[in-house]
C-alpha positions as semicolon CSV with decimal commas, in nm:
position;residue;x (nm);y (nm);z (nm)
1;X;-0,426;3,026;-0,997
2;X;-0,082;3,141;-1,107
3;X;0,099;2,929;-1,361
4;X;0,291;2,639;-1,208
5;X;0,663;2,664;-1,271
6;X;0,800;2,406;-1,028
7;X;0,652;2,088;-0,878
8;X;0,781;1,924;-0,561
9;X;0,748;1,545;-0,541
10;X;0,789;1,330;-0,230
11;X;0,713;0,990;-0,082
12;X;0,597;0,941;0,274
13;X;0,492;0,666;0,514
14;X;0,562;0,302;0,437
15;X;0,742;0,228;0,112
16;X;0,568;0,034;-0,164
17;X;0,684;-0,118;-0,494
18;X;0,594;0,121;-0,775
19;X;0,680;0,442;-0,591
20;X;0,993;0,490;-0,803
21;X;0,794;0,437;-1,122
22;X;0,552;0,708;-1,006
23;X;0,839;0,947;-0,925
24;X;0,982;0,886;-1,272
25;X;0,647;0,959;-1,436
26;X;0,597;1,280;-1,238
27;X;0,945;1,410;-1,319
28;X;0,936;1,333;-1,690
29;X;0,577;1,451;-1,743
30;X;0,657;1,780;-1,572
31;X;0,976;1,830;-1,771
32;X;0,791;1,748;-2,093
33;X;0,560;2,039;-2,008
34;X;0,855;2,270;-1,929
35;X;0,788;2,253;-1,556
36;X;1,085;2,220;-1,320
37;X;1,088;1,949;-1,052
38;X;1,229;1,938;-0,702
39;X;1,270;1,608;-0,522
40;X;1,186;1,631;-0,152
41;X;1,377;1,367;0,041
42;X;1,235;1,182;0,346
43;X;0,882;1,311;0,303
44;X;0,755;1,568;0,549
45;X;1,071;1,539;0,759
46;X;1,279;1,645;0,460
47;X;1,032;1,923;0,384
48;X;1,085;2,064;0,733
49;X;1,463;2,030;0,707
50;X;1,487;2,160;0,351
51;X;1,629;1,836;0,211
52;X;1,559;1,921;-0,153
53;X;1,728;1,836;-0,482
54;X;1,670;1,951;-0,839
55;X;1,554;1,663;-1,057
56;X;1,623;1,624;-1,428
57;X;1,534;1,346;-1,667
58;X;1,855;1,155;-1,587
59;X;1,769;1,173;-1,213
60;X;1,508;0,904;-1,270
61;X;1,695;0,682;-1,514
62;X;1,687;0,307;-1,439
63;X;1,452;0,334;-1,141
64;X;1,137;0,198;-1,305
65;X;1,222;-0,158;-1,197
66;X;1,343;-0,076;-0,846
67;X;1,145;-0,133;-0,528
68;X;1,145;0,111;-0,239
69;X;1,181;0,484;-0,306
70;X;1,485;0,681;-0,421
71;X;1,344;0,984;-0,237
72;X;1,345;0,788;0,091
73;X;1,061;0,799;0,342
74;X;1,019;0,880;0,709
75;X;0,756;0,936;0,977
76;X;0,740;1,297;1,097
77;X;0,553;1,384;1,419
78;X;0,673;1,747;1,390
79;X;0,468;1,797;1,072
80;X;0,155;1,736;1,279
81;X;0,218;2,068;1,455
82;X;0,146;2,415;1,309
83;X;0,504;2,514;1,381
84;X;0,639;2,217;1,186
85;X;0,417;2,288;0,889
86;X;0,524;2,656;0,893
87;X;0,889;2,548;0,865
88;X;0,795;2,319;0,579
89;X;0,607;2,591;0,395
90;X;0,891;2,843;0,434
91;X;1,130;2,592;0,276
92;X;0,885;2,507;-0,002
93;X;0,832;2,876;-0,078
94;X;1,204;2,951;-0,074
95;X;1,264;2,664;-0,319
96;X;1,011;2,817;-0,558
97;X;0,779;2,515;-0,543
98;X;0,430;2,603;-0,671
99;X;0,259;2,263;-0,636
100;X;0,316;1,921;-0,479
101;X;0,273;1,557;-0,573
102;X;0,258;1,331;-0,266
103;X;0,298;0,954;-0,296
104;X;0,192;0,746;0,004
105;X;-0,096;0,626;0,215
106;X;-0,365;0,765;0,442
107;X;-0,123;0,953;0,670
108;X;0,050;1,110;0,370
109;X;-0,285;1,219;0,227
110;X;-0,398;1,366;0,560
111;X;-0,079;1,572;0,589
112;X;-0,112;1,692;0,231
113;X;-0,474;1,792;0,286
114;X;-0,397;2,000;0,595
115;X;-0,090;2,159;0,436
116;X;-0,276;2,248;0,117
117;X;-0,559;2,414;0,309
118;X;-0,332;2,607;0,547
119;X;-0,108;2,750;0,277
120;X;-0,325;2,731;-0,035
121;X;-0,077;2,519;-0,227
122;X;-0,204;2,279;-0,495
123;X;-0,142;1,910;-0,422
124;X;-0,215;1,583;-0,599
125;X;-0,185;1,256;-0,406
126;X;-0,090;0,920;-0,556
127;X;-0,192;0,613;-0,349
128;X;0,120;0,413;-0,267
129;X;0,059;0,140;-0,008
130;X;0,061;-0,237;-0,024
131;X;-0,255;-0,251;0,192
132;X;-0,484;-0,142;-0,096
133;X;-0,711;0,029;0,154
134;X;-0,757;0,385;0,024
135;X;-1,093;0,514;-0,091
136;X;-1,102;0,640;-0,449
137;X;-0,901;0,369;-0,623
138;X;-0,956;0,003;-0,699
139;X;-0,582;-0,056;-0,660
140;X;-0,298;0,120;-0,482
141;X;0,065;0,109;-0,590
142;X;0,246;-0,192;-0,447
143;X;-0,054;-0,410;-0,376
144;X;-0,016;-0,629;-0,683
145;X;0,356;-0,680;-0,622
146;X;0,308;-0,756;-0,252
147;X;0,028;-0,995;-0,333
148;X;0,249;-1,183;-0,581
149;X;0,528;-1,197;-0,323
150;X;0,294;-1,353;-0,068
151;X;0,154;-1,601;-0,320
152;X;0,506;-1,711;-0,413
153;X;0,582;-1,771;-0,044
154;X;0,256;-1,961;0,010
155;X;0,330;-2,189;-0,286
156;X;0,668;-2,276;-0,136
157;X;0,523;-2,329;0,211
158;X;0,254;-2,558;0,068
159;X;0,526;-2,781;-0,078
160;X;0,686;-2,840;0,260
161;X;0,348;-2,863;0,436
162;X;0,241;-3,142;0,201
163;X;0,570;-3,325;0,251
164;X;0,531;-3,342;0,629
165;X;0,155;-3,343;0,699
166;X;0,176;-2,998;0,851
167;X;-0,064;-2,718;0,934
168;X;0,094;-2,382;0,856
169;X;-0,024;-2,047;0,988
170;X;0,112;-1,779;0,756
171;X;0,094;-1,420;0,881
172;X;0,079;-1,143;0,623
173;X;0,073;-0,764;0,654
174;X;-0,256;-0,589;0,711
175;X;-0,307;-0,420;1,047
176;X;-0,642;-0,270;0,948
177;X;-0,693;-0,413;0,600
178;X;-0,734;-0,776;0,497
179;X;-0,683;-0,715;0,124
180;X;-0,350;-0,898;0,100
181;X;-0,468;-1,185;0,319
182;X;-0,791;-1,228;0,123
183;X;-0,645;-1,207;-0,227
184;X;-0,335;-1,414;-0,149
185;X;-0,544;-1,666;0,042
186;X;-0,777;-1,720;-0,254
187;X;-0,490;-1,729;-0,506
188;X;-0,283;-1,957;-0,284
189;X;-0,564;-2,201;-0,204
190;X;-0,561;-2,147;0,173
191;X;-0,803;-2,354;0,382
192;X;-0,892;-2,054;0,600
193;X;-0,832;-1,679;0,598
194;X;-0,848;-1,461;0,910
195;X;-0,918;-1,093;0,843
196;X;-0,926;-0,776;1,059
197;X;-1,268;-0,691;0,914
198;X;-1,422;-1,026;1,009
199;X;-1,463;-1,190;1,349
200;X;-1,361;-1,556;1,318
201;X;-1,376;-1,740;1,650
202;X;-1,107;-1,997;1,724
203;X;-1,374;-2,267;1,762
204;X;-1,510;-2,174;1,420
205;X;-1,162;-2,204;1,272
206;X;-1,113;-2,542;1,438
207;X;-1,443;-2,662;1,287
208;X;-1,313;-2,563;0,941
209;X;-0,988;-2,750;0,998
210;X;-1,162;-3,060;1,130
211;X;-1,391;-3,061;0,826
212;X;-1,087;-3,041;0,600
213;X;-0,920;-3,328;0,791
214;X;-1,233;-3,541;0,754
215;X;-1,207;-3,484;0,380
216;X;-0,863;-3,648;0,394
217;X;-0,658;-3,334;0,354
218;X;-0,306;-3,416;0,468
219;X;-0,178;-3,060;0,500
220;X;-0,334;-2,716;0,536
221;X;-0,256;-2,346;0,513
222;X;-0,427;-2,076;0,722
223;X;-0,361;-1,713;0,623
224;X;-0,369;-1,467;0,913
225;X;-0,368;-1,090;0,859
226;X;-0,151;-0,928;1,128
227;X;-0,449;-0,721;1,247
228;X;-0,679;-1,019;1,298
229;X;-0,865;-0,980;1,627
230;X;-0,744;-1,318;1,755
231;X;-0,396;-1,177;1,804
232;X;-0,171;-1,276;1,515
233;X;-0,045;-1,606;1,377
234;X;0,154;-1,725;1,680
235;X;-0,135;-1,668;1,918
236;X;-0,386;-1,826;1,681
237;X;-0,163;-2,131;1,626
238;X;-0,116;-2,178;1,998
239;X;-0,489;-2,164;2,071
240;X;-0,575;-2,396;1,783
241;X;-0,306;-2,646;1,883
242;X;-0,454;-2,670;2,233
243;X;-0,775;-2,817;2,088
244;X;-0,668;-2,955;1,751
245;X;-0,330;-3,127;1,743
246;X;-0,386;-3,365;1,453
247;X;-0,120;-3,191;1,243
248;X;0,234;-3,078;1,318
249;X;0,174;-2,702;1,350
250;X;0,415;-2,439;1,217
251;X;0,405;-2,060;1,195
252;X;0,559;-1,842;0,924
253;X;0,554;-1,462;0,950
254;X;0,638;-1,306;0,614
255;X;0,703;-0,958;0,752
256;X;0,865;-0,679;0,558
257;X;0,970;-0,889;0,260
258;X;0,617;-0,814;0,138
259;X;0,710;-0,448;0,090
260;X;1,026;-0,505;-0,108
261;X;1,116;-0,632;-0,450
262;X;1,091;-0,518;-0,808
263;X;0,740;-0,392;-0,891
264;X;0,521;-0,609;-1,110
265;X;0,433;-0,505;-1,464
266;X;0,088;-0,402;-1,337
267;X;0,234;-0,174;-1,069
268;X;0,485;-0,019;-1,312
269;X;0,218;0,068;-1,565
270;X;-0,028;0,187;-1,299
271;X;0,236;0,408;-1,135
272;X;0,334;0,558;-1,470
273;X;-0,028;0,633;-1,557
274;X;-0,094;0,786;-1,215
275;X;0,219;1,004;-1,219
276;X;0,138;1,131;-1,568
277;X;-0,223;1,200;-1,468
278;X;-0,126;1,379;-1,145
279;X;0,093;1,634;-1,321
280;X;-0,162;1,700;-1,594
281;X;-0,437;1,751;-1,336
282;X;-0,224;2,014;-1,163
283;X;-0,168;2,190;-1,494
284;X;-0,545;2,187;-1,554
285;X;-0,602;2,363;-1,221
286;X;-0,696;2,071;-0,996
287;X;-0,579;2,190;-0,655
288;X;-0,655;1,915;-0,406
289;X;-0,721;1,559;-0,516
290;X;-0,609;1,199;-0,519
291;X;-0,539;0,990;-0,826
292;X;-0,705;0,650;-0,859
293;X;-0,808;0,380;-1,100
294;X;-1,167;0,266;-1,145
295;X;-1,202;-0,021;-1,387
296;X;-0,942;0,067;-1,649
297;X;-0,981;0,445;-1,621
298;X;-0,755;0,679;-1,424
299;X;-0,967;0,925;-1,226
300;X;-0,935;1,193;-0,959
301;X;-1,120;1,212;-0,629
302;X;-1,118;1,519;-0,409
303;X;-0,900;1,485;-0,102
304;X;-1,201;1,576;0,107
305;X;-1,398;1,281;-0,030
306;X;-1,103;1,042;-0,023
307;X;-1,030;1,111;0,343
308;X;-1,378;1,167;0,479
309;X;-1,598;0,975;0,240
310;X;-1,701;0,614;0,251
311;X;-1,475;0,365;0,425
312;X;-1,281;0,126;0,207
313;X;-1,442;-0,218;0,228
314;X;-1,334;-0,566;0,131
315;X;-1,479;-0,732;-0,176
316;X;-1,759;-0,928;-0,011
317;X;-1,803;-1,149;-0,315
318;X;-1,437;-1,255;-0,289
319;X;-1,491;-1,334;0,080
320;X;-1,779;-1,562;-0,018
321;X;-1,573;-1,717;-0,296
322;X;-1,293;-1,796;-0,050
323;X;-1,541;-1,984;0,169
324;X;-1,681;-2,180;-0,125
325;X;-1,332;-2,274;-0,245
326;X;-1,239;-2,407;0,099
327;X;-1,487;-2,699;0,102
């Protein structure tokens, strides 16, 4: 492999707190090693349109604490076509980019994998998604921050629920993954948690709520992941209220506020470690991999394994713990 002289860095898909910290780490680690850096704006869309900018150390000043991504992000159907990827490669080649660091989720990784194989360009992927659902890492960038955001909201909702004898259904993000719902539900002391990975019948949920009422609970919180098979918080609340109207029922959908905000200390440190590791892996000759954390150690997993290996699964012990804590 020829010596890398310039790295292109981009973010793609949904934004996540910690992406800016990862960009900062990539830029400064590369510059420390006398490697130039090009920022690719708007992900694969910007790659196709040649929306590039030279990055220096001052380009990433004062972004460590910022949510979102200074490089912007966008969905790009055109990149799914060979013609779109050819345009992207021509622009990358013209810009003198020898290797790429991609920050994003499953879709970002899939695009990077295809692009790397078609044009033999080295790529390292950093997992940036609040869903925490990528194989190869215990945690993804943004999950800890999003989880803390949800917990803060749950704590506030519990205050008003207790004041009015109310049953709140709180919907959190997680179309295919229940990680936020499960972790925030346990940390927030929810009476029930509905997850995309688990089938919870409405009658079963009502039994849980009736048991809690019989134990003299005067207010309750049910966490609903948006991908729950019962159809989301509004639909669940409506069906429950038809059979169980003991409490005044309210619904709160937290929505995109879960993606925003200043990254937590954990996400800042994790992003910095991952960005540093990604650049050094490229310099060592690693050509196609994802960065992850296992325990306290930063590791790499081949893109092939990360995308086609075992499915990411919920922590079953935590699921059991949530049930025990709800008695």
